[in-house]
N, C-alpha and C positions, 0 to 999 in steps of 0.2 A: 563420625562423619555426618555433616548436615545433609538433610534431605530436601531437594527442591522439586516441585511439581512444575512441569512446563506443559502448557495446553496448546495444541496445534502441532502438526507434523507434515507441513508442506515443505517444498524445497527451501523456502525462505526462513523456516524455523531451524534448519539444520545447523547453521553457525552457532546459534544460542545453545543448542543441545550439546554440540561438540565442546564448547567452552565450559559449560557447566560440568561436564564429565571429568574434566581435569581435577576438580576439587570436591565434587559432591556426588551423592547418590541421586540419580535422575529418575523421577516418575513421570512418564509421558502419557498424556491423554489426547486421543485423536480418533476419528472414525476409521482411519487407515494409517498404518505405520509401515513405511517402506524399509527395505533392507538396509539402506544407507544409515538409518538411525540405530540399528541393532547393536553395533559395537559400543555405543555410547550410553545405553540406558540400562537401568537395573530392573525396571518393571514397566509394562505398558498396559493401558486400559483402553479398549476400543469403544469409544462413546462419541456421540454428537457433542462438539465442544460447547454448544449452547445449553446443554442439559446441566444447569448449574447445581441442582439439588443432588443428583447422583455423583457429580464430581466432588461436591462438598463431602458427601458421605465417604468417598474414597480418600479424600484428603485427611479426614479425621481418622480413618482406619490406618492410614500410613503414617500418621503423626508427622506431617510435613513441617519443615521450618520456614518455607516460603513458596510463593506461587507467582509465576510470571508467564508472559507470552511476548511476541515481537512480530512485526511485519504482517499481522492479520487482524482485521477488525472483529470478526465474529467471536473470538475468544476473550476479548477485552472485558465484557460484562461478567463472564464466569470468573475470570481472574479476580476482578474487583469484589465479586460476591463472596468467593471463598475466603479471600484475605479479610474482609470485613467480618464475616461470621466467626472466623477463627482468631481474630485479634492479631493478624499478621500485618506487616507493612503493605500498604496499598493506597489506592486513590479514592476508595469509597464507591459503593454500588451506584449511588445516584449520579456521581460524576462519570462513572463508566457508561451509564445509559446516555448521559448528555453527549458524550463523545462518539456514540455509535448510532445516533438517531438524527437524521437530517432535519426533521421537524423541530425537535427540541433545540437543536443548534440555532435555527433561525429565530425561534421564540426567545431564546436567551440573548441573542445579538440585538433583537429589537428592544428587549428590556435594558440592555446596556447602551442603547442609543446608537448602535452601529447599523448603517444602511444595509439592507438585503435586497435582492432582486424580487420582483413581484412573484409570489408563489402561494400555493395552497395545497394542503394534504387532503386527499379525498379517499373515500372508501368504496366508490363504485364508479363504473364507467359513466353512468348517467350524470353523477355530480362532476366528474371530470370534464364532460362535454359542456356542462353549464358554465364552469369556470373558464373553459377555453373561449366560449362565446364572449365572455367579459374581457378577457385578455387579448385574444387574437395573436396574429403573428406566428413566429417560430418559438416553440417551447421545447424544454427537455423534460421528459418524464423519467422518474427514477424511483425504485423501491427506497423506503426511508432507512433501511438498515441492512443493505447488502454489502458485498465487497467485491473487488475485482471488476467493477462496472457491470456486473450481471444485471440485465434488465434495463440498463440505462440507454435511452433512445431519443433521437431528435424527431419531433413532429412539426411539420410545416403547415398543416391544416387539420381540420376536424376529422377528415377521413383517415389520415395517417394516425391520429390519436386513437380512433376507434379500432384500427387495425393492430396497433402495437400495445395497447393497454394491458392485455392479458399477460404478455410476456413480462412486463414490469411488475404486475400484481403477483405473479407466481414466485418471484424472488423475495417478496416482502413477508416477514414473519407474521404480521397481523393483516396482510392483504391491503395495506394502505399504500398509496402512490402519491409522490410529490410531483406537482406540475409547476414548472418555473420558467420564467422568461429566459430565453436563450441569449446569452451574451456571446460576442464573437471576437473579442479582442485578445491581446496577448495574455499568455498564461505563465504563472510562476508556481514554483513549489518551494516551500520553506521547511527546513528541519529545525527543531528546537529542543531545549533541554530544561526540565524543571527539577528543582531540588528544594524541598522544604518551602514550597509555595514561591520560591524565587524562580524567575524564568529568563532565559537568554536565547536569542536566535543563534543557530549554529551556522547555517549557510542558506543562501537563496539561489535557486537555479531556474533554468528555462525548461519548459515542457514543449515538446515537438510531437505532433501527431501523425499517425499513418494517414495516408490519403485514400482511405477505403470507406465506402458508404456505410457499411454496417459494423465497423470496428471502432468503438468508443475507447481507444487505448493509445497511450503514448508510444511512439517508436523510439524516443530517447528522452532522458532527463539529464541535463548537463549543468554542472556546478563549476565555477560561479556563473550567475546570469551575466549576459552582455548588456543588460540595461544600465543606464547611467546611475551614478551614486545616489542622486536625489530620488529617482523612482524606486530603486532597490530599498532605500531607507523607508519610503512610504509603505511598501509592501511589508517589510519587517516590523515596522512600528504597528501596523494594523494587526499583524500576527501576534505580537506580544500583548496588545490590548485585548484580543480575543482570549488567548490562553490564560492570561491573568484574571480576566473577567469570568472565565469558566471555573476558576478555583482549582486548577490542577496542582496537586501536592508534589508529585514526583514523576519522573519517567521521560521518555523521548516523545516528541510530537512530530507529526507530519501534516502539513497543511497545503491545500491547493487553492490558488486564487486565479481569477480572470478579470480582465478589464472590459469595460464598456465605455467607450469614449475615454475620458480622463479619470473615470471612477474605477475603484478596485473593489471587487466582491469576493467573499469567501465561497468557494464551492463546497469544501468539506474540510474538516480537521479531525485528527485522530490522536488518541492517547497511546500511541505505539510508534515505533520507527517505520519509516517508509519501506514499502515492499520493493521487490526486484533488487535486493541487496543494497538498497540505499542505506538502511540502518547499519547493516553489518560491515559494509565495505566503503561506501561513498562518504559517509560521515567520518570514518577513520582516516581515509585518504585526504579528506579536506581539512580536518581539524586536529587529527591526532588522538581523538577520544576513542578509547577501547569500549565500544558501545555494549558488547555482551558482558564485560566485566562490571560496568556500571549498572546495568539492569539486574544482574545477579546480586550485586551488593545492596541495591535498594530493596530488593525482594526479601533479602535475609536480614535487613536492618544493620548492615555493616558499613554503609556509606556515611561518613562523618562530616563531609564538607562538599561544597560545589567543586566539581572536578575541573582540572586545568583544560582550557580550550586554546589551541594555537591559532594563529592567523591562517587564512587559506593557504594550503600547502601546494596545491597543483590544480590543474584543470582535470576534471574527471566526470564520468557519466556512464550510464548503461545505454547500450544499443540493443534493440530487440528486433526479432523477426518472427514472421508467421511461416509455417510450413503449409503449402497449398494442400487442399483436400485431395488425398490420393496416396499412392505407394511410392516411397522413396527408393529409386532404382540406382542412385549414385550418391555417395556421401563421403567426401574426401576433404582433407585439410583441417579436420577438427583438432587433431593432436598438435599439428604445427602451430595453430592459432593459440592453443592452451600453453604452449611453451614460450610464447612471446613474452619478454620481460614486462611489457606494459599492459598485458592482459591479466586480469585478476580473477575473481570468482566468476563462474559462468555455468550455463546449463547445457553445454555442448555434448556431454556424455549421454544426453537423452536423444541426440540426433544420430540415428543409425540407419545404415542401408537395410532395406527390407521392411522397415516400419511402415505401418499404415496409419495415416492421420485422418481421423473422422471428426476432429474437434471443431472445425470451422474457425471463423475469425470474427466472432461477435462480441468478444470482451477481452479483458486483459489476461485471463487465466490460461489461454492457449498459446501465448507468446513464449519464446525462449529468449534469454538475454545473456549479454556478455558485459562485464565491467572492464572499462578501458581508461587509462590515464595518460596525461601529457603535460609538458612544462608550460605550454601555451595553448590557446583555443585552436590556433592554426595547426599545431602539432597533433592535438587530439583529433581534429577532423581528419588529418592525413592518416593517422593510425587506424581510425575507424574504417576508412576506405580500404586500407591494406587488409583488414580483417575480412571485409566483404569480399575482396578479390580472392582471398586465400580459401574461403569456403566454397568448394565446388559441389553443389548439390543439385540433383535433378529429381523431379517428382512426376510420376505418371498420373495424369489426371484425365477426367472425362473430356477435356479440351486440349489434350496433348501434353507434351513435356514442358514443365515449368520449373523455374528456380525458386529460391527463397524470396519471400516478400519483405523488402526492407522499407518501402515507402507507402 
């Protein structure tokens, strides 16, 4: 039986681990491995997923046949490194770095002649303030290599930049911070597929944000986009130009775009499937592609041709919510929601009466999500509202009793 190493053990890596366990021995590497993974793995190693040298040593010791991850950025470099060092199928370490470093992304796009928003990567608050004086206006500061929007913040003036800089810096592996002009237009998300350096877009969706001052996170991502065909084509054509220009050999891609006026700019792209079950469920619902099977096959050198992609099969998306900071004193309706035929993978098992939430609402990592589908956008919207109505949750907070935060 072949042996596959999977790096990462968050909620969104579970579908890949489950699929791998059907055919292969699974070696799982992550700093924490929850109970949900235990029935599906043969061995676990508790390590920081960025520790590529130790992971490589384990991979050699275990004599693995392939290595892969999905729906997480921070493991991409280690996967690429291990594959390259062991002569296994992969994207190459240099490409892995390109897809996980926002500074390198923008430098590469400039080399390709693709416009980028005004930006600069700085290594100190002093340099950041100097650049801000040149740029002015509203900016976004972000660690160059984080995930889950950790440390990503909007700054409207120099005082806010000074106040928020340390939070961005602490999430960056080399303490560098990108300062970039803040665009304010429509946002898109595009999933894509690469095989043997050939690339195709899979689907293009809309990104909708929470209306919260400190939460830089989407409340939902819906496929397909409601944009007209001409605009959708512009977004997808730009995505294809970027991924092809970046030289990605194989895998799933996840890209996020924003408009400023009539111009479209890349916010970030990743050589892995979209998180919040976009890769594992929304791609499959949209196109019929069995993402986990494809990822495992390319990691093990078993994929022999570009997989079949179907036209858009339905409207689908994730709907996310935050739990207010406090103690959950009522939690009802979760099982009923999970039994709905149009509700797919979800994180409702984590929502329990008596739980105490201290995670706050500063980034994507503290959301919980539900995958929903419908025949039309109108039906999808109605079904999402049904789910909201069925979940009866009350949280005791310092400011009184509150419900789930959907907007």
